[in-house]
Phi, psi and omega in degrees: 000157182283136180246128180290130182294152177291142179288149180292144179299147179262132183281158183291148172243122187258142173232128182220143178217157179239143178218116359281166181264357177204165180171187184255145178312136177068009177230358180247133178229087187287148175244130182261139174232131181214165176200161179220145178254175177067035170061058177296147178251337176205153179225141182233133180269150175210176184086236183266013165220175187200172176094176179277135184239158173298157182290351173208154179207154183222120178052054179270114184291143178252003181085164181291129182272128188248002180237135178281110179188181171259116179273134178244126179245109184250141179227129178238127182242153180222162172214193183296338180277349179134191184260127179282168179292138179292152177229142186231152169235144181241149174231117180268120181251117182263153175290164179289154178299131178210150180207168175236156176247142175211165177225162184261017172135173179294159173251121176246124188220142176278141177313130178089359181237182181227159173205173188213165167220180183249127175257122183249128172259116182250123179294127179258318183199161174079180179280137183293154176204167184295136177236126180256134182261148170214167184229161176289173185298149181252162178293165183311131174085351182267144177228156182236146174219150182236144167267150173052069183220111008279172168210163186263117181303147001277130181198171181221159176226145173269122177261120178248128177248125181249131181250173173238174177297341181270354179292123184296143174294138178162179177247126187234118174292129181241128178250126175257129184244135176259137178238128010278181174078353175053042173288150183225157168215147188231143175212172178257133168265117182251112179260120181252157180294150175300128181298141178297130176211151180205168174236157177245141175212165177225162184261018172133174180293158173252122176245123188221142176278141178312131178090000181237182181228157173207172189213164166221179184249126174258123183249127171260118182250123179293127179259318183199160175079181179280136184292152175207168185295136176237126181255134181261147170214167184229160175292172186297148182252162177294165183310132175083351182268143177228156181238146174218150182236143167270152174050069183219110008279171169212163185263118181301148001279131182197169182229156172227143173269120176263119178249126176250124181250130180251172172239173177298339181271354180292122184295140174294144179157179179247125186235119174291128180242128177250126175258130183244135176259136177238127013277180174079351175053044173287150183225157168216146188232142174213174178257134168265117180252112180263121185259137169252118179238119187229165175127139179069196176265123186262126175226175177230153174211112185061232180270002183267146168251131192237130175248118182249125179249118173252003174209170182300148180188199180225132173262113188243138178236130183291161182302141179088357184244030178286178180061046175263132180275123181238154164257146181221154169226123180237121183233128176282168179291145179282149179282151178281153178286153177283157182278151174271151180279163176283351173267223183273333185294149179238157182277151177285155178286150178284147178281148176291155177292160176295151182221130171224144177217158179168195180228147181202154174262123184264149182231344180279153180287338180204153179226130175284127180259125175246127179249119182295134178283169182280145172282132182285149177296141181290149177227150176058235181258029181246144174296162171297147180288147176281147177287161180275158179283150175238152181200159167248092184050226176264007185287314181203143178211155177222159178267167175278164178285151178282149179283155176287152182287147177281164189253359182269175175096195187278353178111170181069036183280117185271137175298152181286135177283149179188201176307312164238142183282149174284159180286148179279166179218158178050053177071012180274159179281161175285157176290158183272133176272167179263126181303135180086346179246327184191202186225171179286154174281163180279155182266155174247032188293349182287344180170161185288345180264005182258167178215148178266155176280153177287148178288157177227170179299327183272353180173166180288154173292145182286141172292156178300129183283352180170176179299146179064016183237148177256141177283153178288151176289148177295148183294153175271194178236135184274137176218147178242021183300334181279353185104347177228137180287125180218157174265142179229156170061042175268159179273155176275153178282150177285147177289160181210160175263323179261311179222129177265147177283142177276152177291150181291137171055031180055026180239316176292151179289144177286144174294150180280137175265095187053033184212175177297138175291151179273158181279156173291156179300133187302141172057033176239354182068033182260150182284155176275158179282149177286152177284143180276146179260179173081015181261001181088353176214155181291136180243126183292154171284157177284150177290144167288168178259151180295160179282191182202150173232125179235131177235133176224158180198165175261115184298000000 
């Protein structure tokens, strides 16, 4: 009979696993579990274990693994049918987490400012994880900040250190520590002083008249850092000009007075001047304006410069020198005295010239100066001549004084009107003065043989005090603009047969006592004296004096 052949033997099939299958060196102790089917009779280990093994095992410890690698545990089982396919389990052992810290250099920072460097965490081994940075103590007033903190290596953070003005100058070792593992990196924090800095300024242009000096203030203002000496110097000056400084050098914040002195030869003009501070070559610029002011006779008195005009001329100021504050005195020419008759009547005194004084700021480059001429003394049957007008361009003007009345004719001879009126004669009234410039002349109303005094800036001419008598001239006005106190614009005295009138303020001409009247004091704008009557011949009146224009200012 047919016999079924016996089936071929079945080889073992192995199953093996490790728990855990991964870990860190010196912290993983894997346990192997395995089994085999199809009746294994023997099993042999290979790879990272060895020897004959039971055909099954459960949680068999392999001990703590001390090397970072992948461990392979292979098991091969056999039976009568043959050797089965090997089966393996693996355990991956990783090294422990490690990293290094480094920086890209020292931080150098000025007091009150900040700077930074880069801190790098570089992964050395193991699986990455977060690393937090901190730093050692900083000097007074300094603070630290980090970007991206923590971060997982390999990574970097920017460390910024901010100082204050109070942070001491010096070099400070700074240690940055990473947590975990307390890795460190070290660099120097170098704190430097705030660099010295300053600014220069001035308080305006210098405007100076040729031959004089003026100044401005140069200020050095500390901007930063510790103060130190700053020395000033200036760019070149025009011919004849020199510069001097007070307190030079000085430590900012501080000031120096810069004085520029010119000579008469320094050319008029505008010159840009640059003042430079050393060190650092800081600059400030202003204009030096040199003024040429001419006209008349120039003198000085104290701090004043004085221009006196006794004849027509021009007061000129160079370009760029406008807006100069001046004091002025303008006096018109004095009127001449009236003539005396060959009988008893006498001529009236001449009126003083107009007078104005004051202060004003001028802006024009030049002014025509007109000086009023003197009024001539009267002769024969003519009144004394009126004085001429004086002026400073259109800025200010005055009229001349009126002439004294003549003494001939039918009587009631009125003095000539003007800045101050002339004195009357033969019972005539005095001339009318101009308000603000002078006064009225005196009357001769007491009798036909009397005469009035001429008016003056300081007062009216005196009326005739009686028959055959002349009135006194009106007083002038005192001014010291020339540097000396003097009277100007006084009236002349009336002529007389018995008593002649005296001129006002010792400036107006005295009336003639049966004689020719005297002239007013030159260049004061004072009236002339009237001619005296009763001498048997006609006596001329005295001449008035010419006017004057005086301008003064502080250069």
